[in-house]
C-alpha positions in Angstrom: -0.2 0.0 0.1 1.7 3.1 -0.7 0.0 6.7 -0.6 1.5 10.8 -0.8 -1.4 12.8 1.2 -0.6 15.0 3.6 -1.9 14.3 7.3 -4.5 16.5 8.9 -2.7 19.0 10.6 -0.7 19.8 7.5 -3.1 19.3 5.2 -5.7 21.6 7.5 -2.7 24.4 7.8 -2.2 24.3 3.5 -6.1 24.8 3.0 -7.0 27.2 5.6 -3.9 29.5 4.2 -5.0 29.0 0.7 -1.8 26.5 -0.1 -3.9 24.1 -1.5 -7.8 24.7 -3.2 -10.5 23.0 -1.9 -12.0 22.0 -4.5 -8.5 20.4 -6.2 -8.1 18.9 -3.1 -11.2 17.2 -3.2 -11.1 16.4 -6.6 -7.5 14.1 -5.7 -9.4 12.6 -3.1 -12.2 11.7 -5.8 -8.9 10.0 -7.9 -7.8 8.4 -4.8 -11.4 6.9 -4.3 -12.3 5.8 -7.4 -9.0 4.0 -7.5 -9.0 2.4 -4.3 -11.8 2.3 -2.5 -13.6 -0.7 -5.0 -11.6 -3.0 -3.2 -10.7 -0.9 0.2 -14.6 -0.3 0.3 -14.2 1.7 3.4 -17.2 4.0 2.0 -20.8 3.5 2.4 -21.9 3.4 -1.3 -24.0 7.1 -1.8 -25.5 7.7 -5.8 -25.1 12.1 -5.1 -21.7 12.0 -3.4 -20.0 14.8 -5.1 -23.0 17.1 -5.8 -23.2 16.9 -2.3 -19.4 17.8 -2.0 -20.0 20.5 -4.7 -22.5 22.0 -2.9 -20.9 21.6 0.5 -18.0 23.6 -1.1 -19.7 26.1 -2.5 -21.1 27.2 0.9 -17.8 27.4 2.6 -16.5 29.5 -0.4 -19.1 31.9 0.3 -18.6 32.1 4.4 -16.0 35.0 5.4 -12.6 35.1 6.6 -11.3 34.1 9.1 -11.5 30.4 7.8 -12.1 27.6 10.2 -9.8 25.2 11.6 -11.2 21.8 9.5 -12.0 24.2 6.5 -11.7 22.3 3.2 -11.1 19.1 5.0 -12.5 15.6 4.0 -14.0 13.4 7.1 -15.4 10.0 6.9 -17.8 9.5 9.4 -19.3 6.2 10.8 -22.5 5.2 10.4 -23.8 5.1 13.1 -23.5 9.2 13.5 -26.3 11.3 12.2 -25.2 13.7 9.7 -28.1 15.7 7.3 -28.2 15.2 3.8 -26.7 11.4 4.2 -28.6 8.5 5.7 -27.6 7.2 8.8 -28.2 2.8 8.2 -25.8 1.1 10.8 -24.1 -1.7 9.0 -28.1 -2.7 8.8 -31.1 -3.3 6.8 -33.5 -1.6 9.1 -34.4 1.4 7.3 -33.0 5.1 8.1 -35.9 6.2 8.4 -37.3 3.6 11.4 -33.6 4.4 12.9 -34.8 7.9 12.9 -31.2 9.2 13.9 -30.8 12.8 13.7 -27.6 14.7 13.5 -25.0 14.3 16.2 -23.1 16.8 17.9 -20.3 15.3 16.9 -21.1 16.1 12.6 -22.0 19.6 13.8 -19.0 20.3 15.5 -17.0 19.3 12.5 -19.1 21.0 10.4 -19.0 24.1 12.1 -15.1 23.8 12.0 -15.0 23.7 7.7 -15.0 20.0 7.5 -16.5 18.6 4.5 -18.7 14.9 4.9 -16.6 12.9 2.3 -19.0 10.3 3.1 -20.1 7.5 5.9 -17.3 5.1 7.0 -19.0 1.1 7.0 -19.5 -0.5 10.5 -20.2 -3.5 11.5 -24.2 -3.9 11.8 -25.0 -1.9 14.7 -21.6 -1.3 15.5 -21.4 -4.7 16.8 -20.0 -8.4 15.6 -21.3 -8.4 12.3 -19.3 -7.6 9.6 -19.0 -5.2 6.9 -17.6 -5.5 3.5 -14.5 -3.2 4.4 -10.7 -5.1 4.0 -7.4 -4.1 5.5 -5.4 -1.5 3.4 -2.3 -3.5 4.2 -3.7 -6.8 3.2 -7.2 -7.4 1.4 -7.5 -10.7 2.9 -7.2 -9.5 6.7 -9.5 -8.0 8.5 -9.2 -4.5 9.1 -11.2 -4.6 12.6 -14.2 -3.1 13.5 -16.4 -1.9 14.4 -14.9 1.3 13.0 -13.6 -1.0 10.3 -14.4 1.9 6.9 -12.7 5.0 9.4 -10.1 3.6 10.3 -9.1 1.7 6.8 -10.1 5.0 5.3 -7.4 6.9 6.5 -4.9 4.2 6.2 -5.4 4.1 2.7 -5.4 7.7 2.1 -8.3 8.3 1.6 -9.1 11.3 3.8 -6.6 12.9 6.4 -9.9 12.3 9.5 -12.4 9.8 10.1 -14.6 9.4 13.4 -15.5 6.4 15.0 -16.7 4.7 18.0 -15.5 2.3 20.9 -17.8 0.5 23.5 -15.0 -2.2 23.6 -12.0 -1.4 21.7 -13.7 -0.4 18.0 -10.7 2.9 17.5 -7.9 1.1 19.3 -8.0 -2.2 17.1 -8.7 -0.9 13.8 -6.2 1.5 14.3 -3.6 -0.9 15.5 -4.4 -3.0 12.6 -4.4 -0.5 10.0 -1.3 1.0 11.3 -2.7 4.5 12.2 -3.4 6.6 15.3 -6.3 5.7 17.3 -7.7 8.3 19.9 -10.5 7.5 22.0 -11.1 10.4 24.8 -12.6 10.0 28.5 -15.4 9.2 28.6 -18.0 11.9 27.8 -15.6 14.3 26.4 -17.3 14.4 23.0 -21.0 14.1 23.3 -22.7 10.8 21.9 -26.4 12.1 21.2 -27.5 11.8 17.2 -25.5 8.4 17.8 -27.0 5.2 17.5 -25.9 3.1 20.6 -24.4 0.3 21.8 -24.0 0.6 25.5 -25.0 4.8 26.9 -22.6 3.1 29.9 -19.5 2.1 27.6 -20.1 4.3 24.4 -16.9 6.8 23.7 -16.8 8.2 20.3 -13.5 8.4 18.7 -10.8 9.7 15.9 -8.6 7.8 13.0 -5.5 10.6 11.4 -1.5 9.3 10.4 0.1 11.2 13.5 -0.1 13.0 17.3 -0.6 16.6 15.2 -3.9 15.5 13.6 -5.0 13.5 17.0 -4.8 16.8 18.8 -6.8 18.7 16.3 -9.4 16.8 16.0 -9.6 16.3 19.8 -9.3 20.4 19.5 -12.7 20.4 17.4 -14.7 17.2 18.8 -14.2 17.8 22.6 -15.8 19.4 25.3 -13.6 22.1 26.7 -10.2 21.2 24.8 -6.9 22.8 26.4 -4.1 23.9 24.5 -1.8 20.2 24.6 0.8 20.9 27.4 4.7 20.1 26.4 5.5 17.8 28.8 8.8 19.4 31.3 9.9 15.7 31.7 9.2 12.2 30.7 6.3 10.6 32.0 6.4 7.5 34.4 4.9 3.9 32.4 3.1 1.8 33.7 2.7 -1.6 33.4 -0.2 -3.6 33.7 -0.1 -7.1 35.4 0.9 -10.8 33.7 -2.8 -11.8 33.6 -4.1 -9.2 31.5 -0.5 -9.2 28.7 -1.3 -12.7 28.7 -4.3 -12.2 27.1 -2.0 -11.6 24.0 -0.1 -13.4 21.1 3.2 -14.8 22.1 4.9 -12.4 19.3 2.6 -9.8 20.4 3.8 -10.2 23.9 7.3 -10.0 23.1 8.0 -7.6 20.8 5.9 -5.3 24.0 8.3 -5.8 26.1 11.3 -5.0 23.6 9.5 -1.5 23.1 9.1 -1.2 26.8 12.8 -2.2 27.4 13.8 0.7 24.3 11.7 3.5 26.5 13.6 2.4 29.5 16.7 3.0 28.0 15.6 6.3 26.7 15.0 7.4 29.8 11.3 6.4 30.9 10.8 4.8 34.2 9.0 1.5 34.1 6.3 0.6 37.0 5.1 -2.2 37.0 2.3 -3.0 38.7 -0.6 -5.8 40.0 -3.1 -3.8 37.9 -6.2 -5.6 35.8 -5.2 -9.1 37.2 -9.1 -9.4 37.7 -9.0 -8.8 33.8 -11.2 -12.0 33.0 -14.0 -10.3 35.8 -13.5 -6.8 34.4 -14.7 -8.7 30.6 -17.4 -10.9 32.2 -19.0 -7.9 33.7 -18.2 -5.5 30.6 -20.5 -7.9 28.3 -23.1 -8.0 30.0 -23.7 -3.8 30.7 -22.6 -3.9 27.0 -25.3 -7.0 26.2 -28.2 -5.9 28.2 -28.2 -2.0 27.5 -27.8 -3.3 23.6 -30.7 -5.0 23.7 -32.6 -2.6 25.9 -32.0 0.2 23.9 -32.9 -1.5 20.3 -36.3 -2.3 22.1 -36.9 0.7 23.6 -36.3 2.8 20.7 -38.5 0.4 18.8 -36.2 -0.7 16.4 -36.9 -4.6 17.8 -38.6 -6.4 17.5 -40.7 -4.2 15.2 -37.8 -4.7 12.0 -36.5 -8.0 13.1 -37.0 -9.6 9.9 -34.1 -6.6 8.6 -31.2 -7.9 11.3 -28.7 -10.4 10.4 -29.2 -14.0 11.9 -26.5 -13.8 14.3 -27.5 -10.4 15.4 -31.0 -10.9 16.0 -30.0 -13.9 18.1 -28.0 -11.7 20.1 -30.5 -9.2 20.8 -32.7 -11.7 21.8 -30.7 -13.6 24.0 -29.4 -10.2 25.8 -32.6 -9.9 25.7 -32.8 -12.1 29.1 -30.4 -9.6 30.9 -32.3 -8.6 34.0 -32.5 -4.9 35.5 -31.0 -6.1 38.1 -28.1 -7.9 36.0 -27.5 -4.1 35.1 -27.3 -2.8 37.6 -24.5 -4.8 39.2 -22.7 -4.1 36.8 -23.2 -0.7 36.0 -22.0 -0.7 39.9 -19.0 -2.7 39.1 -17.9 -0.5 35.9 -17.3 2.9 38.7 -15.6 0.2 41.3 -13.6 -0.4 38.3 -12.5 2.8 37.7 -11.7 3.7 41.2 -9.7 1.0 41.3 -7.6 1.8 38.7 -7.7 5.2 38.9 -6.4 4.6 43.1 -3.5 2.5 41.2 -2.7 5.0 38.7 -2.1 7.2 41.6 -0.7 5.1 44.5 2.1 4.2 41.8 3.1 7.2 40.6 2.3 6.1 36.6 1.3 8.4 34.3 0.6 7.0 31.6 -0.6 3.0 30.9 1.5 1.1 28.5 0.6 -2.4 26.7 0.0 -3.9 23.4 -3.0 -2.4 21.3 -4.5 -5.6 20.4 -3.6 -9.2 21.1 -1.6 -9.1 17.7 -1.7 -8.2 14.3 -5.2 -7.8 12.3 -6.3 -12.3 12.0 -6.8 -13.4 8.5 -10.4 -13.8 6.7 -13.1 -10.9 6.9 -15.8 -12.6 9.2 -13.9 -11.8 12.4 -12.3 -8.4 13.5 -10.0 -9.1 16.5 -10.7 -9.0 20.0 -11.0 -6.4 22.0 -9.7 -7.5 25.3 -6.5 -5.2 25.1 -8.8 -2.0 25.0 -12.0 -3.6 26.7 -10.7 -3.0 30.6 -9.8 0.6 30.1 -12.8 1.4 27.7 -14.7 0.3 31.1 -13.2 2.8 33.1 -13.5 5.6 31.0 -9.8 6.0 30.0 -8.8 8.4 27.0 -6.4 5.9 25.1 -4.0 6.3 22.2 -3.1 4.0 19.5 0.3 4.7 18.1 1.4 2.2 15.0 5.1 1.2 16.1 5.8 -1.5 13.9 5.2 -4.0 11.6 5.2 -7.9 11.0 5.1 -9.8 7.9 3.8 -6.3 6.8 1.2 -5.8 9.5 0.8 -3.3 11.7 1.3 -3.4 15.4 0.4 -0.8 17.9 1.5 0.1 21.2 -1.8 0.8 23.7 -1.1 4.3 25.1 -3.6 5.3 28.3 -4.5 7.6 31.3 -6.6 8.4 33.9 -10.2 9.8 33.1 -9.4 13.6 32.3 -6.3 13.5 31.2 -6.6 13.7 27.5 -4.4 16.6 26.8 -2.1 15.1 28.4 -1.9 11.8 27.6 -1.5 13.7 24.0 1.3 15.2 24.6 3.0 12.1 26.4 2.1 9.8 23.4 3.9 12.5 21.1 7.1 11.7 23.2 6.5 8.2 23.0 5.7 8.6 19.3 9.6 10.4 19.0 11.2 7.8 21.0 9.9 4.4 19.1 9.1 6.2 15.8 5.9 6.1 13.5 4.9 3.7 10.4 4.9 5.5 7.5 4.4 4.5 3.8 
């Protein structure tokens, strides 16, 4: 896979300054989309895409100066986020009018910042396990990950410099790792989730895909509530490494690569603290699953999508929603209590051990072969459950497939995490094409 596109911050600066013409830039995107997306299939089909985009460019051209931060920047938006003018289908056959998704705050903020909606990106059905058609740009016989498959693949393939996804388990961090881009999942609640098809309101996060940390910072400044300038670190952060019970959920090759990365960071002067954090990873996984499954079934039933449109669900998803419906309100209450306690314990462990930034594998290994399995979210799930912000850094490749390093920090430390991740990226280097 090769590409010659600019990363987000550089592209945005050139469009904002007038160095790049938005119409010419979008023409280039169109050529790339026509050449590549027939095989990658990152974007949902759209019959009037270019007429709609032309109208948006005319609208931008009529706006007075100064130009906003994402002026003319094409953005891919996961097909669970409402955006006026493009139907939201959530990767399903349920009619968009039945889903009735209004415009999301996330898209409204991007649009106000001058972004151009290049299109909706493919998601697994209802952002769960039933896969879509998207392929990994690095190897078309391997999964791009899920559920934000199209968003990760679109940035990796050079179709757009920014895409938006979501994460309820590992759906931003894992596909970013598999596709070799930077994934950023802010703290729970930093990006409002209204106008988004829910999976689990207690766990759903929005996330972004860019090619570097400068892009993640820019995207965060547009999308996140009360984003502050990212502080320049005055010292190298203390890095935390969780318990082996958690690390052993990764494949041997991925663990070995991770340990080499940690050794390299230690040699570069980063203090590394190994702790017993996440020793109860199996229990965290079980409680997280109860909460996610039960809340999804409840959300679909309360919205009237299920069973009213049961015949439009793919059989495995239909069976899943039915079985998850057996979760009782007491089960959900227990799972929500456990999630809050897990977040509290992990925050205390972080503070008591003097950890600034946790590091861990971003996925159990590289992208699995085949398109029927989007991979395991276990390396991401404990951090998601705690509501911690997370970043994937694509730091190396194995047999041509990217392998990512996951960085996390306590809830609310998003800007600090971005600054620390920049230091780690500078030390380890990021994959480039």
